[in-house]
N, C-alpha and C positions, 0 to 999 in steps of 0.2 A: 583637389581643393585644399587650401591651406587651413590648418586648425585655427580656431578662434583663439586669440590671446587670453590667457587667464585673467580674470577680473582681479583688480587690486583692491585692497581694503579702502572703505570710505574714510573720510576724515574722522568721524565719530568712532568707527571700528578701530582705526589706528590709535586714537587716544586711549580707548578702552584697553587695547592690547598692551600699550606701553605701561599702563598702570598696573598690569598683571605680569609684567616681565616677558611678554610674548613679542617677538620681533616681527615687524612688517617688511623689513628689508635687511640685507647684510652685505658686507663688502669682502669678497674673496681676495681682492687686491686693492691697494690704495687708490687706484684710478678706476675702479669698477664697482658699481652698486647693483645688486640683484634684488628685485622686488618679489615679495612672497605672495603667492595666490591667496585671495581672501578666504577660500575654502580651508586652507591650511591653518590660517589664523583662527577661524571660527571653530575648527576641530580642536585646536590646542586649548582655546578658552573653554570649550565644553568639557574637556578632560580636567580642567581646573574648577569645574562646577559653575561656570559662568555661561549663561544663555545669551548667545549673540546670533540667534537664528534669523533675525530680521531687523529692519531699521528700528521698530518700536522696542524690541527686546534689547538692542544695543543701547538705545538712549536710556532705557530704564536701568540697565546694568551700569552704565557710565555714571549716571546720577547717584546710584547707590554707592559705587566705589569712591567717587569724589567726596561724598558725605562721610563715608567711613574714614577716609584718610584725613579729612578736615577735623573730625571730632575726636579722633583717638589721641591719647596722650603719648603712648609709647608704641613702637613697632614690636612685633612678636619677640624679636631677639635684639639685645643690645650688646655690643662688643666693646670691651675696654682692654686695650693692649697695655701691659705693665709698663710703667714709666712714661706713658703718653698722657696728653691732656685728656680731660673727661670727654667722652663721646658726644658728638653733635646732638644725638637724640636727647641727651640730658641737658645740655646747655641751652637747647631751644625751648625747654619747658617754661611755662609762665612763671613770673616772679612769685615767690611765696610757696611754690610747690614743695611738698615734703616727700621724701623718699624713704621707704622701708625695705630693708634687705634681709632675707633669710638665706644664710649660707648653706652649702652642701652639708656642713656638719650640724646644722640646726640652730646655729647662733643667729641672733637677730640684732639689728641696729637701725637707727633712724637718724636722718640728717637732712638738711635743706638741699634742694637740687643745685642751688648756686652758692658756692662757698663751702667751707669745710665744717663738719659737725663739731660740736664742743667737746665731745668725748673721744673722737677719733679723727682720722684724716679723710673722712668721707669715702668717696668711691676709690680713692688712691690707696686707702688702707685695707681694702678687702683682699683676702687670700685668693690664690689662683683657684679656679673652679667654675662650675655652672650653678649660679645662685638664682633665687626668685626675687624679683624686684617689683615693688608696688609704688605707684605715684599717686598722690592726692593733690589736686590743684585747688586754689582758693575758690574757683567757680563751682566746685562740687564734683567735677569730673574726676574719675579715677582710671587707672590703667595698670595692667600687669604685663610683665615681660620676663623672659629668661635673660639673665645677665651673665655673659661669658667673660671672665677675667683670665686672659691668656698671657703667657710669656711673650716678650717682644719678638723672639726668634725661636725656631726649632733647634734642637741639638745639632751640632756640626760633627762631621767625622773627626775622630781623634787623630789628626795628622793625615798624611797622604797614604793611600794603600791601594794595592791591586788585588784582584780576586777572580773567581771563576763564575761563568754563567752556564747553567745547565738546565735542561728539561728533565726533571727527576725521573719520570717514567722511562726515559731513554738510558738511564744509568744502571744497567743491570750488573749484578755481581753473581758469583757462583753460589750465593746464599739467598738471593731474592727469588720470588716466585713468578717469574715471567715478565716482570717490569720492575724498575727501580723503586726502592722503598725508603722509609725513614732510617732504617739501619744503614743502608748504603749512603744516605746523606751524611749521617754522623761519621761514617768511616772516611768519606771524601773530605769532610771538613777537618777531621783530625789529621789526615795526611797532608792536606794542602797548607794548613796552618803551621805544622811543625817542620815539614820538609821543604816547602816552597815559599814560606814566609807570607802566605796569602792572608789578606785581611777580611775577606768575606767570600761567601758562596751565594749566588743569586739563583733562585729556582722559579719555575712557573707557578701559577696559582694552584694551591693545593685544596681549594674549596670543595665542598661536598658535591658530587655529581648527581644528575638525575638518573635513577636506576632504570633498568630495563635493557633488553637486548634488541638491536644493538644500541649501546649507550653512545650518546654524542661524545666523541673523543676529545673535543675542544675543551681545554681547561678554562676557557674564557666565556663559557655559557653554563655556569654551574647552577645547581639547585639552590645552594645556599652559599653566601660569602662569609657568613659569620662562623660557621662550623666547618671543620676540615673533613676530608674524605678518608674513611677507614680503610680504603683499598691500599693506602700507603703504609699501613701498619706492618711491622716486622713481627709476625705472630709469635715466633720463638722467643722474642724479647719481652713478652708479657709475663710478669712473674708467675701468674697462675698457670701458665703453660706447663711448668714442671710438675704440677700437682694434678693435672687432668687425668681422669681414670681410664678413659677409652684410648689406651696407647695404640691399639691395633688400628683404630680409625685414623688417628693422627699420623701414624707411620704410612698408611696408604695414601693419605693426602699429601704428605711430604714427597712420596714417590711420584704422584701425579704432578706436583709442582716442579719437580726436577725435570720431568719430560716436557713440561710447558716451557721451562727456561731453556732447555736444550734445543727445542724447536726454534726459538728466537736466535740463540747464540750460534748454533751449529748448522741449522737447516734453512736459514733464510726466511723464517716465518715472521709475520708482523706481530707487534705487541698486541695482545688480545686482552684488553682490560676486563671485559665481561667474564672471560674464562678465569682470569686471575681472581676476580672478586668471588666467583662461585666457589672456588677452592677455599679462599680465605673465610668466606661466610660460614662454610661447613665447619672449618677448623674452629672458628670463633664461637660457634654454638656450643662446641665441646668445652673450650677453654673457659667461657663465661659461666659455665655451670659450676665452676669451682668458687666457693665462697671467698670473699675478700677477708684478709686479716684485719685486725682492729685499726692499725695505722692506715692501711690502704682504704678501708671503709670510711675513715674520717676524712681522708683526702677527697674521696669520691663525693661524700656528702657536702663538703665545702664547695666543690665544683658545681654541684647541682644548685646549691644556694646562690652562688655567684651569678649563674645564668638564668635561674628562675623560669618564668613563663616562656621565654624565648626557647630555652632548651627543651621544655616539655612540648611546645608546638613543633619544634624541629623533629623530635623523635616520633611524635604522633603522626606527622605527615608521612614519614618513612614506613611506619606501621600500616597506615591506611593504603599507601602505595603498594605494599605487598599484596593486599587484598583486591584493590580496585584499579591498579595501574597507576602510572606516574603522571597522568594529566588530571589534576583535581577538578578541572572544568567538567569532566565526564563522570565524576563520582555520583553515587546515589543522592537523592534529595537530602538536603540538610548538611551533608558532609563537606560541601564546598565552603561553608562558613565555619571558621575555627571556633567561633563562640556560640554555635547553635546547640540546642538540646541534643540533637542527633550526634554531634561530635562529642559532647560530654559523655553520652552513653558509650560511644566507641572508645573513649579514653579508658573507661572502666573495663570494658570487654577485652581490650587489647593491652592491658597493663603489662603483661609479660613481654610482649614485643616492643612496647614503648621503653621498658627498662633495658632491653637489649640494645636498642639504638642510642639510648642515653649513655649507656656504659661505653659504647663504641666511640662516641664523641669525646668522652673523658680519656679513654686510652690513647686516642690519636693526639689529643692535646698534650698528653704526657710525653709521648715520643717526640713530638715537635719541640717541646721544651728541653728534652734530653739532647736533641741534635744541636740546639743553640748552646747548651752547656758544654757539649763536646767541642764546639767551635771556639768558644771563649777559652776553654781550658787548653786548647792547642795554640793559644796566643793570638787569635784573630781579634783585631781591634773592633770590628763590627759584628761579625758572625753571619748568621743566615739572613739573607735579604729575601723577604717574601713578597709576592706579587698580588696586588688587589685588582681583580677584574672590574670592568666598567659597570657591569650589571649582572642580573640573574636570569635564568630561564623562566619564561612566563608560566610554565606548568609546574615549577618546582616549589620547594618548601618555603623559601622566603616570600615568593609571590603569593602563596596561600596564606601564610601567617600574617603578612603585613599588607593585606589588600587595601587597608584604609590609607596607606601612604603612597601607593603606586597609581600612576595615571592610566586608567582603563582605556583600552583602544589605541594606545600609543606605543611606539617602539623607538629606541635610540638608534641613531645612524649618523651619517655624514652627508653634507651637501655635495654636489658635483665639484670636482676639482681637476687639476691637470693630470692626475693619475687615474681618475675614475669619472668619466663624463656622465655616468648614470647616477652618481651618488651611491650611498651604501645604506642598507637596512640591516642592523645587527640582530634584530629579533629579541631585544632586551627591553622590558618595560621600564620606563623611567620613574624615579621618585617624583612626587608632586612637591614643588618647593613650598607651597602654602601649607600643606599638611606637615611637612618637615618642620617648618617654622613654628607651627602651632604646638608641637610637642617638644620644642627645644632641641630639634634634630636628634631625638633619642635613638632612632634606629642607626643613624650614622655614628653617633658617639659609641653605642654599644658594639658596633662592628669594629671600630678602631681599637677599642679596649680589648676585644677578643683577640685580634690579630697581634697586638703589641704584647700579649702574654708570652709569645714565643719568638718574636721577630727582633733581630738586632737592627734591622732597617726594613722599611716598607717601600716598595716600588708601586706607584699608583699609575695604572694604565690609563692613558688618555686623561691626564691630570687637568686638562682644560675643562673637563666636565664639572669641576668644582665651581666654575664660573657660568657655563651655559652648556646645554646639550641640544642636539638637533633632533627634534621630535618628528616622527613620521606617522601620520594617521594610518590606522589599519586599513589595508586594501588600496592604499595609494602608493605610487612609486616614490623612491627617496627624493626625487627632484621636487616633489610637492610637500615638503616638510617646512619647518621653521625652527628658529632657535628659541629656547625658553631659558630665562635666566634663573640662577639660584643665588642665594645670599652668600656670595663668595667670601665676604669678610667673616661671617659666622663659620663657614666651612673651614676656612684657613685657621681661624682662632681655635676651633675645637681640635683640628689636626695638631696645632702647636701644643695645645694643652695635653692631649693624650700622649703625643710623642715625647714631651718633656717628662711626663710622669714615668714613662717607660725607659727614658734615656736612649731613644731610638732615632736614627737618621731617617729622613724621607727623601725619596727620589721620584721626581715626576717625569713620566714619559710624555715629552712635549714635542714629539716629532711631527712634521707636516705643517699645515697651515694653522697658525696660532693668532688669535685676536690680539691686536695691539694693546700693550700694557699688561698682558697676562704673565709673560715671562718675567717682567720687571717686578710685578707684585709677588710672584713666587720667590724670586731671588731675594727680595726685601725681607721676606719672612724666613729664609733659610732652607727653602725646598730646593734640592739640587735638580738640575735639568738632565737631559739625556742627549749626548752628542755621538753620532755615528760617522765614522771617518768619511765614507764615500759621499755623504750629504753635506759635508762641511766645505763649502766653496764660498768665494766672495761674490755672493749673488747680487749685491748692490754695486759691485764694481766690475771687474773684468771677467768674473765667472771662474777664475782659476782656483785650484785647491787652496784652501786657507792655510797659511803657514802656521806652525804650531804656536808661536807666541801670540797669535791673534785669537786663539780658542778661549772660550770662557773657562774660568777656574771652577765655578760652582756647578759641577756636573759629573756624571758618570760617563766616561769616554770609552767607546768600544769600536771594534771593527765591523761587527755585524750583530744581528738579533735573530730571534726565532722565526721572524717573518721574512728574513732576507737570506740570500745565498751565503753559505759558508765562504770564508775567505779564499780557500783553495778553488772553489767553483768560480768565484769572481775572477781570480787571477788567470785561470785557464779558459774561461769562456764557457764552462760547462753549464752555467745557469741559463745561457741563451739557448744552448742545445736542448736542455730540458723543456723550456717553454715552447720551443719550436716543435718538439715531439708531441706535446700536449695541445698544440693548436692555440696557444695563448698569445702569440705575437700579434701586435697591431700593425707592424710593418714587415717587409720582407726579411728573411733570415740574414741575408748578406748585409742589409742596412743595420740591423740590430747588432750583428757581430762587429761590424766596423766601428760603431759608436762605442760598444763595450770595450773593444781593444784600445781605442783612442783614449778612453777615460782612464783605463788602467795604466797605459803608457805615460799619461801625464802625471799620475800620482807616483809611479816608480821613478820618473825623472826627478820629481821633487825629493823623494827619499834619497836618491843617489846624490843630488846636489848638496844635501845636508850631511852626507857621509854616513848614512844609516844602513846602507847595503854593504855588508862586509866584502861581498864579491859582486861587483856590478855585473848584472846579467848580460851575457853576450847574445843570448837568443831572445825570442819574443817573450812577452809577459807570461809567467807561469812556468818558464823553462827551469827555474830553480825555485820552486814554490816554497820549500821549507825556509830558505833564506829570506825570500820576499815576505813571508808571513811574519818572520821575526822582525824584519825591518819595519813593517807596518806597526808592530807593537813598540818598537823603539821610538817611532814617531809619536805614538800616543803618550809615551813616557816623557817626551820632549815638551808636550803641552802642559799648561798649568792645572789640568783637571785634577780634582781632589780624589776621585776614584777612577781606576782603570780596570776594565773588565775584559777577560779573555774568554771567548766562546769555547767551551771545553772541546767540542768536536774539532775545532781548528788545531788542537794539539796533536791530532792523529791524522789530519788531512781529509776528514769527512767532506764529501762534496754535495751531500743531499740536504736541502733545507728541511727543518722539522715541520714547517707549515708553508704552503704555497698559496697565498691569497688568490682568490678567484677560482679555486678548484674545490670539488667535493668528492665525487667518486673517481675522478681521473688520477688522483694522487693520494698516497697514504698519509695524509696529514696527522700529526700527533701520534703516530704508531711506529716510528722508526727507532731502533736502538742506535747508540753511537757506533759509528763504523769507521774503518780506515778508508784510504783513497780508492781501494778496490771494492768497497761496499761490504767488507767482512766485519761483522759485529765485533766490538772490542769490549770485553767485560772490565769491570772496575779494577780487578787484580792486574790485568794487562795494561790498562791505562796508566796506572801509577808507576809502572815499570818502563813505560815507553821512553826511549831516549829522545824521541822527537818532542814529546810533551815536556820533558824535563828541560830540554834546551830552550824551548819557548818560554817557560816560566823563569828560567835563569836570567832571561833578558830583563825581567821586571823585579828581580830581587833587590 
């Protein structure tokens, strides 16, 4: 018997949903509309604090929302782009309305909503920043809003440059403790800038992870996005390391670290983040017992003052997790609320552990800034490109500390598409757009400001999330979700403001299905896109590979990413064999291989016709993979792309993807060191001496 079709929202429910930014349908393709189940709409509204449980509730909520919008003078956030006309929210105010502004610096000014003030140029004369705006209308109504005055565009890259893409944990050296660390990052940046003329190094998210064994190895499901993970510390580079008294203990730990490193580099072991952290934690307990000198103490105090309550909450969560486990939903009564009396008592009782985790955040921030300095001193125009994950783990520190701005019972994901008929549920709680707006998007602003402390550029994963996110109700399949809108103008304005203050470039990961108008809006404000060679075809025309002159200029162009096969694997067809061994193919292996071979052959034919293959391959694709990989990057150089990225494992012929979407236990995602074509791990010291890598980078000099 066929399943009954999902009920669609009623007319009143659809109107209510629209007024709260909840979609009742979406268009995965220009010629196709998909209607969202009424249950998904009702659940999303409930997560926004709107009761739509029945017809009477819907009518009451609709009337209340319409009355609220009709009576309010100002929206929660007003955006003014520098040099533009006054925002519509101000020009639409009643004649005679007076505006009062209190700037970030505490200065105040008053002027009429229409026309310029007598003592200044009104809204156009305000400095960049997030200010408080009050409106008073002649009829007695008043309104308050956050006023974001943002630069017209984000900073652009200083000229054209190429750089390296690497997952930091995979970049082991003979000095790291079983996984790549911030010392390795600084060394790579220094070498690449001076020797290869590279302009940047892009890394995976270095956000703080959820502790516990086994730790989720994905850097895209962190405990906190605002604070970095101390597992990346180079312990020996901490100044207090030299003065630690228990040298015997530290020597023993260094010996264990050497054995852990050797297991990965020499014996084929996977990267074990938990084992690395256990060693580093023990060492850090000893190192942090050393008092800070006066200058270091002053710097630490300044860091604590800059991050305030958020840092204290972060450290408190980690201290509580040591006692009660890493899922705050299961903590003893009272501790699940960061503002409860029980938590206040715990903060006092655990003061020592909170201080430990606070200092770890400061130390990691310091080594991140040191890596950026090393990159710039090596001549890099951009420096370190950091990656901002879409969201955080529901059990982690941010979800605990910011409960008031997260949507309870919801998870971020993606609707069904050509690549995944079941849709996706990423297990990340979304921010509530209404709560973000009510606080002037403070959590988002603070997050950006923290990352820009040490980033030469920021890559935003799934940048479309600034506009809308697919919300999946807890317990429902991803197909039964819906889109919820965010204030994209405010999100972009705050991004532009903080990026401009830091002088940093922003790259948006905009691969896959993108809502019409989003790429154009991002480009208008100076957010670079992401273009991956194998996906760049004339999809609106003949479907053939897109010639280089037709690529967009405002992008980071690459041959692959962490979620895709390395270039050597794609050229040789190894990626099809891997998926076949793991039972991931949706068609027969011969069909998949035939399509992959034809795809590569078409691209190589284009490279050959453009004269980019020094030695036209006589054999099948992959028979001269080193030259073909160089040709691929010559092609990228032929495009107008502002930034060109080289996947570092491509420089030594690695065939293994760092992450294989759709797998969990079947494949060692996020745990592989960089290796050569035979699977032999290649440490940093050998990487930089590799003739193959040097020849590839010479193409881009």
